[in-house]
Every structure is written in C-alpha cells, then in structure tokens.
VOVEX-431580 format. One record per residue (C-alpha): residue number from 0; x, y, z. Coordinates in steps of 0.2 Angstrom, whole numbers, plus 5000, padded with zeros to 4 digits. Each point is the difference from the previous one (the first is absolute). Layout:
<nodes>
+-----+------+------+------+
!   n !    u !    v !    w !
+-----+------+------+------+
! NUM !    X !    Y !    Z !
...
+-----+------+------+------+
</nodes>
This chain:
<nodes>
+-----+------+------+------+
!   n !    u !    v !    w !
+-----+------+------+------+
!   0 ! 5041 ! 4473 ! 4993 !
!   1 ! 5003 ! 4989 ! 5016 !
!   2 ! 5018 ! 4995 ! 4990 !
!   3 ! 5004 ! 5019 ! 5004 !
!   4 ! 4994 ! 5000 ! 5014 !
!   5 ! 5013 ! 4981 ! 5005 !
!   6 ! 5014 ! 5013 ! 4992 !
!   7 ! 4999 ! 5015 ! 5009 !
!   8 ! 4997 ! 4988 ! 5018 !
!   9 ! 5017 ! 4989 ! 4992 !
!  10 ! 5010 ! 5018 ! 4998 !
!  11 ! 4995 ! 5008 ! 5013 !
!  12 ! 5007 ! 4984 ! 5012 !
!  13 ! 5013 ! 4998 ! 4989 !
!  14 ! 5006 ! 5019 ! 5004 !
!  15 ! 4998 ! 4997 ! 5018 !
!  16 ! 5011 ! 4986 ! 5000 !
!  17 ! 5013 ! 5011 ! 4991 !
!  18 ! 5000 ! 5014 ! 5012 !
!  19 ! 5001 ! 4988 ! 5014 !
!  20 ! 5015 ! 4992 ! 4993 !
!  21 ! 5009 ! 5016 ! 4993 !
!  22 ! 4996 ! 5007 ! 5016 !
!  23 ! 5011 ! 4987 ! 5012 !
!  24 ! 5014 ! 5000 ! 4986 !
!  25 ! 5001 ! 5019 ! 5001 !
!  26 ! 5001 ! 4998 ! 5019 !
!  27 ! 5013 ! 4987 ! 4998 !
!  28 ! 5011 ! 5006 ! 4988 !
!  29 ! 4999 ! 5020 ! 5003 !
!  30 ! 4993 ! 4998 ! 5018 !
!  31 ! 5013 ! 4988 ! 5008 !
!  32 ! 5012 ! 5001 ! 4988 !
!  33 ! 5000 ! 5022 ! 5004 !
!  34 ! 4987 ! 5008 ! 5009 !
!  35 ! 5003 ! 4987 ! 5016 !
!  36 ! 5020 ! 4996 ! 4996 !
!  37 ! 5005 ! 5009 ! 5015 !
!  38 ! 4986 ! 4990 ! 5014 !
!  39 ! 5003 ! 4981 ! 4990 !
!  40 ! 5019 ! 5003 ! 4999 !
!  41 ! 5001 ! 4998 ! 5020 !
!  42 ! 4995 ! 4980 ! 4995 !
!  43 ! 5012 ! 4988 ! 4990 !
!  44 ! 4996 ! 4987 ! 4989 !
!  45 ! 5013 ! 4988 ! 4992 !
!  46 ! 5014 ! 5012 ! 5008 !
!  47 ! 4991 ! 5014 ! 4990 !
!  48 ! 4992 ! 5015 ! 5008 !
!  49 ! 4981 ! 4998 ! 4997 !
!  50 ! 4998 ! 5016 ! 4989 !
!  51 ! 5014 ! 4994 ! 4990 !
!  52 ! 4995 ! 4985 ! 4997 !
!  53 ! 4982 ! 5005 ! 4994 !
!  54 ! 5007 ! 5015 ! 4987 !
!  55 ! 5014 ! 4987 ! 4993 !
!  56 ! 4989 ! 4983 ! 5002 !
!  57 ! 4983 ! 4999 ! 5010 !
!  58 ! 4990 ! 5011 ! 4988 !
!  59 ! 5004 ! 4987 ! 4985 !
!  60 ! 4995 ! 4986 ! 5009 !
!  61 ! 4983 ! 5010 ! 5003 !
!  62 ! 4996 ! 5005 ! 4984 !
!  63 ! 5003 ! 4980 ! 4995 !
!  64 ! 4989 ! 4993 ! 5014 !
!  65 ! 4988 ! 5014 ! 4995 !
!  66 ! 5000 ! 4994 ! 4981 !
!  67 ! 4997 ! 4983 ! 5007 !
!  68 ! 4985 ! 5007 ! 5010 !
!  69 ! 4993 ! 5009 ! 4985 !
!  70 ! 5000 ! 4984 ! 4991 !
!  71 ! 4989 ! 4992 ! 5012 !
!  72 ! 4989 ! 5014 ! 5001 !
!  73 ! 4996 ! 5002 ! 4983 !
!  74 ! 4996 ! 4983 ! 4997 !
!  75 ! 4987 ! 4998 ! 5014 !
!  76 ! 4995 ! 5018 ! 4992 !
!  77 ! 4999 ! 4991 ! 4985 !
!  78 ! 4989 ! 4985 ! 5004 !
!  79 ! 4991 ! 5010 ! 5009 !
!  80 ! 4993 ! 5011 ! 4986 !
!  81 ! 5001 ! 4987 ! 4987 !
!  82 ! 5018 ! 5006 ! 4992 !
!  83 ! 5007 ! 4984 ! 5003 !
!  84 ! 5009 ! 4990 ! 4985 !
+-----+------+------+------+
</nodes>
C-alpha cells in the first residue's frame, strides 16, 4: 500500500512539473510569437523585431532549455522517490 501512495505522489509531482513547463512553453511560443507580438516588436534583438524573433527562433530556444530543465527535475524526482537507476 505504501508503494501505491509513493507512486501516486510521484506522478502528481511529475504532472505538476509538466503543467508548469508546458505553460511556460505556451507563453513563449504562442504568447510571445502571436498574442504579444505587437508589444514585443517595439524592441529589437540582433537587428530583428523581438516578436518576430520569438516566433522564428526564441520559442525553439525556450523549448530546448525546458527539455534540459525537465531532465534535471525528473532526475531529482526519481532520486526523491527511489526510482533512480
């Protein structure tokens, strides 16, 4: 019974991480590239308008960074609940 509670707590925390990280990705890709494009276009990054930059490259960079963050979080979570290798 204790293993079941441990597994439920593990998945609950895992889902919390996923929701947070996917929300960040949504804000970076859809929000910055589409919804807030006009406001961001007032700023420039590398000669390009910031809204355009997020739509073309920024959301990809954010996604790669979020993958690295997720890997680190999951390694810590696995150790916390005893599921590490």
